[in-house]
C-alpha positions in Angstrom: 252.1 111.5 -238.8 253.0 109.0 -241.5 249.9 107.1 -242.7 251.8 103.8 -242.3 252.2 104.5 -238.6 248.5 105.2 -238.3 247.2 102.2 -240.3 250.2 99.8 -240.0 251.7 97.9 -242.8 249.3 97.1 -245.7 250.5 93.6 -245.8 249.2 93.0 -242.3 245.7 93.3 -243.5 246.1 90.4 -245.8 246.7 88.1 -242.8 243.2 89.2 -241.5 241.4 88.2 -244.6 240.9 84.5 -243.8 239.1 85.5 -240.6 237.4 88.7 -242.0 235.8 87.0 -245.1 233.7 84.4 -243.2 233.0 86.9 -240.4 231.6 89.3 -243.0 229.6 86.7 -244.9 228.2 84.8 -241.9 227.9 87.6 -239.3 228.1 91.2 -240.6 226.1 90.7 -243.8 223.2 88.8 -242.2 223.1 91.3 -239.3 222.9 94.2 -241.7 220.1 92.4 -243.7 218.2 91.9 -240.5 218.5 95.6 -239.6 217.2 96.4 -243.2 214.2 94.0 -242.8 213.3 95.7 -239.5 212.3 98.7 -241.4 210.2 96.7 -243.8 206.8 95.0 -243.9 207.2 91.5 -245.4 205.5 88.1 -245.1 208.2 85.8 -246.7 205.9 85.2 -249.7 205.3 88.6 -251.3 208.3 89.5 -253.4 207.8 93.2 -252.7 208.9 94.6 -249.3 207.1 97.7 -248.1 209.2 100.3 -246.3 207.4 101.3 -243.0 210.2 103.1 -241.3 210.3 102.7 -237.5 206.7 101.4 -237.4 207.8 97.9 -236.4 209.8 99.3 -233.5 206.9 101.5 -232.4 204.5 98.5 -232.4 207.1 96.4 -230.6 207.6 98.8 -227.8 203.9 99.2 -227.4 203.3 95.5 -227.2 203.0 94.1 -223.7 204.2 90.7 -225.0 207.6 92.2 -225.7 208.0 93.5 -222.1 206.9 90.2 -220.7 209.3 88.3 -223.0 212.1 90.8 -222.0 211.4 90.1 -218.3 211.4 86.3 -218.9 214.6 86.5 -220.8 216.3 88.5 -218.0 215.0 86.1 -215.3 216.1 83.1 -217.4 219.6 84.6 -217.9 220.0 85.3 -214.2 218.6 81.9 -213.3 221.0 80.2 -215.6 224.2 82.2 -215.3 224.5 82.3 -211.5 223.9 78.6 -210.8 226.1 77.6 -213.8 229.1 79.7 -212.7 228.7 78.9 -208.9 228.0 75.2 -209.5 230.8 74.9 -212.1 233.3 76.5 -209.7 232.2 74.3 -206.8 232.5 71.1 -208.9 235.9 72.2 -210.2 237.1 72.8 -206.6 235.9 69.4 -205.6 237.4 67.6 -208.6 240.6 69.7 -208.4 241.6 67.8 -205.3 243.3 64.5 -205.7 240.5 62.0 -205.5 240.2 58.5 -206.9 238.3 58.1 -210.2 238.7 61.8 -211.1 238.6 61.1 -214.8 235.3 59.2 -214.4 233.6 62.0 -212.5 234.8 64.6 -215.0 233.4 62.5 -217.8 230.0 61.9 -216.2 229.5 65.6 -215.3 230.6 66.7 -218.8 228.4 64.2 -220.7 225.2 66.3 -220.6 227.0 69.1 -222.4 227.8 67.0 -225.5 224.3 65.5 -225.6 222.0 67.3 -228.1 219.6 69.7 -226.3 216.6 68.3 -228.1 217.3 64.8 -226.9 217.9 66.0 -223.4 214.7 68.0 -223.4 212.6 65.1 -224.6 213.9 63.0 -221.7 213.3 65.8 -219.2 209.8 66.3 -220.6 209.0 62.7 -219.4 210.8 63.4 -216.0 208.6 66.5 -215.5 205.3 64.7 -216.4 203.1 65.5 -213.4 201.4 62.1 -213.0 204.0 59.5 -213.9 207.2 61.5 -214.1 210.3 60.8 -212.1 210.6 64.3 -210.6 207.3 64.1 -208.7 208.0 60.5 -207.7 211.2 61.7 -206.0 209.4 64.6 -204.3 206.6 62.4 -203.0 209.2 59.8 -201.8 210.7 62.5 -199.5 207.2 63.7 -198.4 206.7 66.7 -200.6 203.8 67.4 -202.8 204.2 66.9 -206.5 204.4 69.9 -208.9 202.8 70.6 -212.2 206.2 71.6 -213.7 205.9 72.5 -217.4 202.1 72.4 -217.1 201.9 75.4 -214.8 202.9 79.0 -215.4 204.3 79.1 -211.8 206.9 76.3 -212.3 207.4 76.1 -216.1 210.4 78.5 -216.1 211.9 76.7 -213.2 211.7 73.4 -215.1 213.4 74.9 -218.2 216.1 76.4 -216.0 216.8 73.0 -214.3 217.4 71.4 -217.7 219.6 74.3 -218.9 221.7 74.5 -215.8 222.0 70.7 -215.6 223.3 70.6 -219.1 225.7 73.6 -218.7 227.4 72.7 -215.4 229.9 70.4 -216.9 231.0 72.9 -219.5 231.7 75.7 -216.9 233.4 73.1 -214.7 236.0 72.2 -217.4 237.0 75.9 -217.8 237.3 76.4 -214.1 239.4 73.2 -213.8 241.9 74.6 -216.3 241.9 77.9 -214.5 242.6 76.2 -211.2 245.4 74.1 -212.6 247.1 77.3 -213.8 247.3 78.8 -210.3 250.8 78.4 -209.0 251.0 76.1 -205.9 253.6 78.3 -204.2 250.9 81.0 -203.6 248.9 78.6 -201.5 252.0 77.4 -199.7 252.9 81.0 -198.9 249.4 81.7 -197.7 249.5 78.6 -195.4 252.8 79.8 -193.9 251.1 83.1 -193.2 248.3 81.2 -191.3 245.5 81.6 -193.9 242.8 79.0 -193.8 241.1 77.4 -196.7 238.3 80.0 -196.9 240.8 82.9 -196.8 242.8 81.2 -199.6 239.6 80.9 -201.7 238.7 84.5 -201.2 242.2 86.0 -201.5 243.9 83.7 -204.1 241.5 81.4 -206.0 238.6 83.8 -206.8 240.8 86.7 -208.0 243.0 84.5 -210.2 240.1 82.7 -211.8 238.2 86.0 -212.4 239.2 86.2 -216.1 237.6 82.8 -216.6 234.6 83.9 -214.6 234.1 87.0 -216.8 234.5 84.9 -220.0 232.0 82.3 -218.8 229.6 85.1 -217.6 229.6 86.6 -221.1 229.2 83.3 -223.0 226.6 81.9 -220.7 224.6 85.1 -220.8 224.6 85.0 -224.6 223.6 81.3 -224.6 220.8 82.2 -222.2 219.4 84.9 -224.4 219.6 82.6 -227.4 218.0 79.6 -225.7 215.3 78.0 -227.9 215.5 74.2 -228.2 214.6 73.3 -224.6 211.8 75.9 -224.5 210.3 74.7 -227.8 210.4 71.0 -226.7 209.3 71.5 -223.0 206.8 74.4 -223.1 206.5 76.0 -226.5 206.7 79.4 -224.8 203.8 78.6 -222.4 201.9 78.2 -220.3 200.4 81.7 -220.8 203.7 83.0 -222.1 205.5 82.1 -218.9 208.6 80.8 -220.8 208.3 83.0 -223.9 211.7 84.7 -224.2 212.8 87.3 -226.8 214.1 84.6 -229.1 210.9 82.6 -228.9 208.9 85.8 -229.5 211.1 86.3 -232.6 210.3 82.7 -233.7 206.5 83.3 -233.2 206.6 86.5 -235.2 208.6 85.2 -238.1 207.5 81.6 -238.5 204.0 81.5 -237.0 202.6 84.9 -238.0 205.0 85.5 -240.9 205.6 89.1 -239.8 209.3 89.3 -240.8 209.6 93.0 -240.1 208.4 92.7 -236.6 210.5 89.7 -236.0 213.6 91.5 -237.3 213.0 94.4 -234.9 213.0 91.9 -232.1 216.3 90.5 -233.4 217.8 94.0 -233.5 216.8 94.7 -229.9 218.4 91.4 -228.9 221.6 92.4 -230.7 221.6 95.7 -228.9 221.0 94.1 -225.5 223.8 91.5 -226.1 226.2 94.3 -227.3 225.5 96.3 -224.1 226.0 93.2 -221.9 229.2 92.4 -223.7 230.6 95.9 -223.5 229.9 96.2 -219.8 231.4 92.8 -219.2 234.6 93.6 -221.1 234.9 97.0 -219.3 234.5 95.4 -215.8 236.8 92.5 -216.8 239.6 94.9 -217.9 239.3 97.0 -214.8 239.2 93.9 -212.6 242.2 92.2 -214.3 244.2 95.4 -214.1 243.4 95.7 -210.4 244.4 92.2 -209.7 
């Protein structure tokens, strides 16, 4: 077979350069350097890096902190992705209907997303304060006992999730609103003529046709969940007792508190592998689902 047919026209690669150059500089090169550091022992100060092979990975997989951080990261991802997607779709369905003040509602719901996470977390830290915070005041008003929130290992992760979901709902809602607006109205009209009720229309028409958006949001929200840091640092600093220490926060502690760059780099590589697996599975399921639909 002609090499041009295999590789395409050489000129076509020139059009990829504007995207490939920054991608290589800001993504591939740093990723390769992190993989290189994961086989080294280095403390940021000593100019000499000592090659230790897979010792950093062996220590990491023997450390119980790693497995606890992995479990917290998975719980955090599930606790963030499911409510964000379900809540965003529900809000989009409500706002997709012709109601008065639609633009105002959209703006109010989307505002948390454009607010910096650090500022949001500082406000929520006051809300979750056990003695004078607004959260316990609301609970006690309705007759429930107040919680320790970020001061207890039992509720700290829940508190961080509330902040994260509250901030992300507006973002997922906007994507679902666009997806709903792109569904042809005649499909619903035909379903109504066939006697389908609202629930049947939702199951048979709406959910299948917004599934590409759902898979996209699932992937991006999962990646954001694994990379969550600001709200954890402000609200709990990974505590109490490691209850909110995710893999990324474990990386931060290893690199910038204990200055064990090799160990921190091995954590980063594991995170990259996990995200690559999740992305690959999501793309595989998405393609099969879209083909089926």
